[in-house]
MDAnalysis code that builds the backbone (N, CA, C; Angstrom):
import MDAnalysis as mda
import numpy as np

u = mda.Universe.empty(213, n_residues=71, atom_resindex=np.repeat(np.arange(71), 3), trajectory=True)
u.add_TopologyAttr("name", ["N", "CA", "C"] * 71)
u.add_TopologyAttr("resid", np.arange(1, 72))
u.add_TopologyAttr("resname", ["UNK", "UNK", "UNK", "UNK", "UNK", "UNK", "UNK", "UNK", "UNK", "UNK", "UNK", "UNK", "UNK", "UNK", "UNK", "UNK", "UNK", "UNK", "UNK", "UNK", "UNK", "UNK", "UNK", "UNK", "UNK", "UNK", "UNK", "UNK", "UNK", "UNK", "UNK", "UNK", "UNK", "UNK", "UNK", "UNK", "UNK", "UNK", "UNK", "UNK", "UNK", "UNK", "UNK", "UNK", "UNK", "UNK", "UNK", "UNK", "UNK", "UNK", "UNK", "UNK", "UNK", "UNK", "UNK", "UNK", "UNK", "UNK", "UNK", "UNK", "UNK", "UNK", "UNK", "UNK", "UNK", "UNK", "UNK", "UNK", "UNK", "UNK", "UNK"])
u.atoms.positions = np.array([
    [-15.600, 3.484, -4.608],
    [-15.656, 3.213, -3.828],
    [-15.318, 1.173, -4.232],
    [-15.362, 1.127, -5.711],
    [-14.235, -0.087, -6.218],
    [-12.912, 0.067, -5.930],
    [-12.058, 1.092, -5.991],
    [-10.524, 0.976, -5.420],
    [-11.019, 0.458, -3.702],
    [-11.387, 0.552, -3.237],
    [-11.418, 0.212, -1.950],
    [-11.830, -1.182, -1.502],
    [-12.925, -1.393, -2.448],
    [-12.802, -2.937, -2.436],
    [-12.029, -3.968, -2.901],
    [-11.063, -3.203, -4.089],
    [-9.708, -3.871, -4.702],
    [-8.835, -4.040, -3.612],
    [-8.819, -2.712, -3.158],
    [-7.572, -2.793, -2.404],
    [-7.559, -3.658, -0.350],
    [-8.697, -3.731, -0.576],
    [-9.807, -4.555, 0.650],
    [-9.118, -6.223, 0.181],
    [-9.583, -6.931, -1.392],
    [-9.167, -7.942, -1.448],
    [-7.760, -8.001, -1.372],
    [-6.672, -7.073, -1.383],
    [-5.623, -7.522, -1.609],
    [-4.816, -7.611, -0.300],
    [-5.496, -6.435, 0.772],
    [-4.804, -6.979, 1.903],
    [-5.300, -7.748, 3.029],
    [-6.687, -8.442, 2.538],
    [-7.193, -9.320, 3.549],
    [-6.568, -10.509, 3.052],
    [-6.368, -10.706, 1.702],
    [-5.830, -11.967, 1.300],
    [-4.708, -12.647, 2.286],
    [-4.951, -13.749, 2.166],
    [-3.897, -14.826, 3.443],
    [-2.851, -15.359, 2.329],
    [-2.149, -13.892, 2.340],
    [-0.278, -14.180, 1.407],
    [0.551, -13.820, 2.541],
    [2.020, -14.145, 1.732],
    [3.291, -13.569, 2.759],
    [3.493, -12.225, 2.047],
    [3.069, -12.297, 0.482],
    [3.234, -11.118, -0.073],
    [2.362, -9.892, -0.518],
    [2.533, -9.154, -0.623],
    [1.718, -7.960, -0.650],
    [2.067, -6.858, -1.528],
    [1.835, -6.965, -2.570],
    [2.183, -5.778, -3.835],
    [1.445, -5.015, -4.140],
    [1.512, -3.743, -4.410],
    [0.368, -2.589, -4.101],
    [0.886, -1.796, -5.396],
    [0.034, -1.309, -5.881],
    [0.786, -0.636, -6.804],
    [-0.075, 0.941, -7.254],
    [0.478, 2.239, -6.265],
    [-0.354, 3.123, -6.544],
    [-1.419, 2.867, -5.711],
    [-2.058, 2.075, -4.359],
    [-2.906, 1.805, -3.710],
    [-3.878, 3.089, -3.322],
    [-3.107, 3.864, -3.148],
    [-4.345, 5.210, -2.453],
    [-4.962, 6.200, -3.991],
    [-4.969, 5.707, -5.032],
    [-5.171, 6.410, -6.182],
    [-6.530, 5.873, -6.471],
    [-7.455, 7.399, -6.566],
    [-8.762, 7.736, -6.890],
    [-9.420, 7.552, -5.487],
    [-8.840, 7.525, -4.183],
    [-9.399, 7.271, -2.713],
    [-9.445, 8.865, -2.580],
    [-10.942, 9.378, -1.478],
    [-10.535, 10.328, -0.559],
    [-9.909, 9.881, 0.472],
    [-9.584, 10.997, 1.337],
    [-9.345, 11.318, 2.287],
    [-9.221, 10.258, 3.502],
    [-11.021, 10.170, 3.527],
    [-11.258, 8.976, 4.053],
    [-10.848, 7.580, 3.928],
    [-10.414, 7.550, 2.448],
    [-10.401, 5.989, 1.716],
    [-8.579, 6.127, 2.364],
    [-7.891, 7.128, 2.364],
    [-6.413, 7.334, 2.758],
    [-6.243, 6.641, 4.181],
    [-7.102, 7.293, 4.784],
    [-6.989, 6.719, 6.717],
    [-7.113, 5.757, 6.397],
    [-8.285, 5.015, 6.157],
    [-8.521, 3.496, 6.065],
    [-7.096, 2.599, 5.638],
    [-6.751, 3.026, 4.371],
    [-5.845, 2.339, 3.819],
    [-4.555, 2.017, 4.638],
    [-4.281, 3.158, 5.797],
    [-3.128, 3.278, 6.625],
    [-3.153, 2.522, 7.877],
    [-4.963, 2.404, 8.060],
    [-4.972, 1.415, 9.002],
    [-5.060, 0.120, 8.680],
    [-5.407, -0.257, 7.537],
    [-5.291, -1.326, 7.575],
    [-4.210, -2.205, 7.127],
    [-3.070, -1.391, 6.630],
    [-1.581, -1.623, 6.281],
    [-1.314, -1.746, 7.534],
    [-1.188, -0.880, 8.807],
    [-1.060, -0.611, 10.249],
    [-1.583, -2.812, 10.766],
    [-2.856, -2.945, 10.661],
    [-3.637, -3.823, 11.194],
    [-3.029, -5.077, 10.495],
    [-2.796, -5.080, 9.097],
    [-2.810, -6.650, 8.431],
    [-1.551, -6.587, 7.328],
    [-0.457, -5.195, 7.992],
    [0.467, -5.201, 6.978],
    [1.888, -6.113, 7.549],
    [1.374, -6.837, 8.603],
    [2.885, -7.198, 9.865],
    [3.211, -8.389, 9.368],
    [4.095, -8.821, 9.521],
    [4.691, -10.058, 9.216],
    [4.227, -10.512, 7.638],
    [4.355, -9.537, 6.883],
    [3.806, -10.076, 5.808],
    [5.539, -9.391, 4.615],
    [6.158, -9.430, 3.557],
    [6.626, -8.481, 2.824],
    [5.606, -7.677, 1.824],
    [5.501, -6.052, 2.141],
    [4.879, -5.631, 1.696],
    [5.734, -4.825, 0.348],
    [5.090, -4.909, -1.085],
    [6.236, -4.001, -2.215],
    [4.875, -2.831, -2.377],
    [5.419, -1.766, -2.485],
    [4.754, -0.623, -2.748],
    [5.133, 0.139, -4.147],
    [4.648, 0.134, -5.112],
    [5.333, 0.708, -6.434],
    [4.069, 2.562, -6.181],
    [4.976, 3.715, -6.013],
    [4.374, 4.676, -5.990],
    [5.383, 5.665, -5.695],
    [4.861, 6.950, -6.045],
    [5.637, 8.234, -5.827],
    [5.288, 9.364, -4.832],
    [4.065, 8.570, -4.138],
    [3.308, 9.169, -2.916],
    [3.867, 8.985, -1.923],
    [4.063, 9.817, -1.051],
    [4.775, 9.335, 0.167],
    [3.393, 8.811, 1.535],
    [2.178, 9.427, 1.246],
    [1.522, 8.545, 2.036],
    [1.284, 7.155, 1.348],
    [1.730, 6.487, 0.473],
    [1.484, 4.979, 0.394],
    [2.424, 4.191, 0.664],
    [3.559, 4.719, 1.165],
    [4.539, 4.281, 1.774],
    [5.370, 4.477, 2.598],
    [5.014, 5.574, 3.568],
    [5.642, 5.782, 4.591],
    [6.064, 5.124, 5.877],
    [5.738, 3.874, 5.617],
    [5.692, 2.994, 6.689],
    [6.629, 1.677, 6.248],
    [7.431, 1.979, 4.930],
    [8.163, 0.831, 4.287],
    [9.694, 1.394, 5.308],
    [10.267, 0.174, 5.416],
    [11.519, 0.567, 5.873],
    [12.902, 0.622, 4.544],
    [12.772, 0.220, 3.482],
    [13.622, 0.157, 2.537],
    [12.941, 0.906, 1.147],
    [14.065, 1.500, 0.934],
    [13.191, 2.058, -0.306],
    [13.938, 1.712, -1.723],
    [13.257, 1.976, -2.944],
    [14.281, 1.570, -4.320],
    [14.053, 2.776, -5.042],
    [14.590, 3.620, -5.367],
    [14.148, 5.145, -6.020],
    [14.840, 4.756, -7.528],
    [13.577, 4.563, -8.648],
    [14.153, 4.163, -9.460],
    [14.680, 5.113, -10.431],
    [14.881, 6.330, -10.344],
    [15.597, 7.142, -10.878],
    [17.273, 7.663, -10.284],
    [17.383, 6.828, -8.896],
    [19.026, 6.669, -8.682],
    [19.920, 5.446, -9.946],
    [18.583, 5.277, -10.456],
    [19.387, 3.949, -11.394],
    [19.525, 4.015, -12.905],
    [19.570, 5.395, -13.189],
    [19.918, 5.826, -14.799],
    [20.897, 4.928, -15.694],
])
């Protein structure tokens, strides 16, 4: 529940930039679905940066930077 509250605080904040670090960590499937819906509804017209190795968390991103490509 704490993870959902933190995620909601970030997503519902009135900012042009949204930076999320592994946003679905500790979420059950219902929480992950809620995250996806919130991103779809409230992530538009914002720069959203996701730090993650889980495709569920960044599937919607137009660009990816893979750190492993820069060794």
